[in-house]
C-alpha positions as CSV (number, residue, x, y, z in Angstrom):
1,M,48.3,27.2,21.9
2,N,49.3,30.8,20.6
3,E,49.5,33.9,22.3
4,A,46.2,34.7,21.0
5,Q,44.0,31.9,21.9
6,E,43.3,32.3,26.1
7,P,42.9,29.0,28.2
8,I,39.6,26.9,27.0
9,A,38.1,26.7,31.3
10,P,39.8,27.4,34.8
11,P,41.9,24.4,36.2
12,V,39.9,21.2,35.9
13,A,40.5,20.7,39.8
14,E,38.7,23.8,40.6
15,T,36.0,23.5,38.3
16,F,35.0,19.8,39.9
17,Q,35.4,21.1,43.8
18,A,33.7,24.3,43.2
19,G,30.5,22.3,41.2
20,A,30.4,24.5,38.2
21,P,27.9,24.1,35.5
22,A,29.2,23.3,32.2
23,S,28.3,26.3,30.6
24,Q,31.3,28.5,32.7
25,F,33.5,25.9,29.2
26,N,34.2,28.4,26.5
27,V,33.8,25.9,24.5
28,R,35.9,26.3,20.6
29,Q,37.4,24.7,17.7
30,A,40.8,23.6,17.6
31,R,43.2,25.0,15.2
32,F,46.2,23.5,13.8
33,E,48.8,24.8,10.7
34,P,48.5,22.5,7.8
35,L,50.5,19.8,7.1
36,P,53.3,20.2,4.3
37,A,52.5,17.9,1.3
38,S,55.9,15.9,1.7
39,A,56.5,13.0,3.0
40,P,58.8,12.9,6.1
41,A,62.4,11.4,4.9
42,A,62.7,8.0,6.6
43,L,66.3,7.5,7.9
44,P,69.2,7.0,5.8
45,G,69.5,2.6,5.4
46,L,66.1,1.9,7.3
47,S,62.8,1.1,6.4
48,S,59.5,2.5,8.5
49,I,58.7,-1.9,9.5
50,D,63.0,-1.1,11.1
51,L,62.0,0.8,13.7
52,L,59.6,-1.2,14.9
53,M,62.1,-4.0,15.4
54,D,62.9,-3.4,18.9
55,V,59.9,-2.2,20.5
56,P,59.6,-5.0,23.5
57,L,56.3,-6.9,23.3
58,R,54.8,-8.4,27.0
59,I,54.7,-12.4,26.2
60,S,53.1,-14.3,28.2
61,V,51.6,-18.1,28.8
62,E,48.4,-19.0,29.2
63,L,48.2,-22.3,31.0
64,G,44.6,-22.5,31.8
65,R,41.4,-19.9,33.1
66,T,38.9,-20.9,35.9
67,R,36.4,-18.6,37.7
68,M,36.1,-18.3,40.8
69,S,34.0,-16.1,43.6
70,V,35.3,-13.5,45.9
71,R,34.8,-16.1,48.7
72,Q,37.0,-18.8,47.2
73,V,39.4,-16.7,46.2
74,L,39.8,-15.2,50.0
75,E,39.8,-18.1,51.3
76,L,43.1,-19.6,49.6
77,Q,46.1,-20.2,51.5
78,N,49.2,-22.3,51.1
79,G,48.6,-25.8,49.7
80,S,45.3,-25.1,47.5
81,V,45.1,-26.2,44.1
82,V,42.9,-24.5,41.6
83,E,41.4,-25.9,39.3
84,L,42.0,-24.9,35.7
85,D,39.9,-25.4,32.2
86,R,42.5,-27.6,30.4
87,M,43.8,-31.2,30.5
88,A,47.1,-31.8,31.0
89,G,49.4,-31.8,28.1
90,E,47.0,-30.2,26.3
91,P,48.7,-26.8,24.4
92,V,49.4,-23.8,26.0
93,D,48.3,-19.9,24.7
94,V,51.0,-17.6,24.0
95,M,50.0,-14.0,23.5
96,V,51.8,-11.2,22.8
97,N,50.3,-7.7,24.4
98,D,47.4,-10.0,25.5
99,R,46.7,-11.3,22.2
100,L,46.8,-15.0,21.3
101,M,49.3,-15.0,18.8
102,A,50.3,-19.1,19.2
103,R,50.6,-22.5,21.1
104,G,52.9,-24.6,22.2
105,E,53.8,-27.0,24.9
106,V,55.7,-26.7,27.7
107,V,59.5,-28.2,27.4
108,V,62.1,-27.3,30.1
109,V,65.6,-25.8,29.1
110,D,68.6,-26.0,31.2
111,D,65.9,-26.4,34.7
112,K,63.8,-23.3,33.2
113,F,60.3,-23.4,31.4
114,G,59.8,-23.0,28.2
115,I,57.3,-23.2,25.4
116,R,57.8,-25.6,21.8
117,I,55.2,-23.3,19.3
118,T,53.3,-26.0,17.8
119,E,50.7,-23.4,16.1
120,I,50.8,-20.2,15.1
121,V,47.3,-18.2,15.2
122,T,45.9,-16.7,12.4
123,P,43.8,-13.2,13.2
124,G,40.5,-14.0,14.5
125,Q,41.5,-17.7,15.1
126,G,40.5,-18.9,18.6
127,E,40.8,-15.2,19.9
128,A,41.4,-15.5,23.4
129,E,38.7,-14.4,26.2
């Protein structure tokens, strides 16, 4: 905001607490300086995709799903068994940022669980519910 522009409205918390009517707001169109016509220069030796290669993603593996009522969840205790919608040995879903990306089988790698990818899922195929 430059010096010629005034604040659009009083502080939000004060407005809501006082129950001020919407007509109290001074609303006007935002003004932006035009962008230069030239494209920004890429970093030397890096393509646009290279800039994304180190962005962290959340990977999760979904063994199965179920639906339970609030009562059933509150009744869970140590030793309770929750039945899932998949059969033992069925492929599990590999999710990347909550999107289905692959399917695979559960394996053990040095005493830890792992997934052997058996299928890469194309966009739109088998969307996760």
